[in-house]
C-alpha positions, 0 to 999 in steps of 0.5 A, a space after each residue: 683362601 689357602 690359608 683357611 684350608 691349612 687351617 682346616 687340615 690342621 684341625 682335622 689332624 688334631 681331632 684324629 689324633 685326639 681320638 686315636 689317643 682315646 685308644 690307648 691306655 696304661 692299665 694296672 693290675 688291681 687284684 691278686 691274680 689275673 687271667 689273660 686270655 687268648 680271645 676277648 671272652 671269659 671262655 677263652 683259654 688262659 694263656 698266662 696269669 699276672 700279678 697285682 700292680 703289673 702294668 700293661 700298655 693296651 692300644 685297643 679296647 674290645 667290649 669289656 677287654 683290653 688287648 695286651 702283649 705278654 710273654 706266654 708260658 713259652 717265653 714268647 710275646 703273644 697277644 692276650 686279653 684281659 677284663 677291665 674288672 680286674 685292671 685299673 686305667 692309669 691314663 688315657 682313655 676314660 678313668 672308670 673305677 668298676 665296684 669290687 663286686 662287679 669285679 668278682 661276678 665278671 671274672 673271678 679267677 681260681 686262686 693261682 697255684 702258688 707254683 706258677 705265679 707269673 711263670 716261675 715257681 713260688 714254692 720251691 722247697 719240697 719235703 717228702 718221704 715214702 715207703 722203699 721196698 729195696 732189693 739188689 740184683 746179683 750175679 750169682 744165681 739162688 740154689 733150687 727152693 731159694 728166693 730173693 724178696 724186697 726189704 721195706 724201709 722209710 725213705 726220706 728227703 728234701 728238694 729245692 726247685 730251679 727253673 720255670 713252671 714247666 720244666 725245672 731242675 730239682 736239687 735234692 738230698 736224701 735218707 736211704 734204706 736198704 737191703 734184701 733177705 733171702 729164704 729157703 731150705 736146705 736139706 729139710 733145714 730153713 735158712 734165711 739170710 736178712 741184710 739192711 742197711 742205710 745211707 745218705 745221698 744227693 740227687 739231681 733230678 729233671 722234672 717236667 710238669 704237663 700244664 699250670 696248677 694240679 698236674 701230672 709230672 715225670 722226672 728223672 735224674 742221678 742219684 749218688 749215695 753214701 752207705 752209712 751202716 749195713 747189718 746181715 743175719 743169717 739164720 740156720 734152722 734155731 741158729 742165728 749169726 748176726 754181723 755189722 761188718 762192711 770191710 768188703 763193701 764199697 760204701 759209695 753208690 750210684 744209680 739212676 732215679 726215675 719215676 713219675 707223679 701227680 701234684 695237687 694244687 689245693 688253694 695254695 697248699 701242694 701236696 705230692 703223691 709220686 712213684 720212683 724206681 732207683 736202678 743201682 750202677 755201682 757194684 757194692 761188692 769190693 774187689 769182686 771176682 771176675 763176673 762177680 757183682 751186688 747192685 741195689 735197686 728199689 722202688 718207692 711210693 711216696 707223698 710230699 708237700 712244697 713249702 
């Protein structure tokens, strides 16, 4: 009698183990990019995207969704749900292979933004250019009737991003125009002073994107440059005088760069549109008198592309 009871208990335990084991799955993503959602629902929020070939263990299946554990965008473990139509069962449970057409009808996520694959940017190199309105802040007050205006120039640069999809550091090199112009009238004679220059610089920017895919972003950081050339032209009435003398000018310039932009993710083509302000902190006058300063600044409206 005891032997029969023992055999019965062993048989019952074996059945339970077999039944429980049917809920343990090892699944592999079989599409290029798959969405992992917060709930077993195609309309639920996407918490992360995973790539083809990634393996996951699922202890539970709810309808057409496997429950898995993933690392979300904040770097924390979270429970998510992935549709059975975008994965292949490697082991555990009945192996089913749904037709590819059914997969597209059930779950066809938008192409994953190239800068947001598995949580790290795939496209990190940036080429950008734009129109700069450069100017200066000066300690001297202008005579009555004179105004100070910006000079137009083309700014161009490259950058490389280091970091995650939301927060990253961009290290870059840039070609910068500079200058200003002062116009007015002295004793009924028109006077015009124009200064133009160019330089190269290095930038280190902290950048924050607000969401995956197409998104606004903000940035700020430091800019250190070297003045390559400068040309001044003074016109009084019909007479002009030009100079390229840089003896009294500091060639090293440094300041702050900050601004905002929008990143357009167009099916793998990533375009940038941004505005930035450069605030010069260095005094470009060499050996200035007490209180005298000339500090560059400028506003740039630019576009860029990620490679």
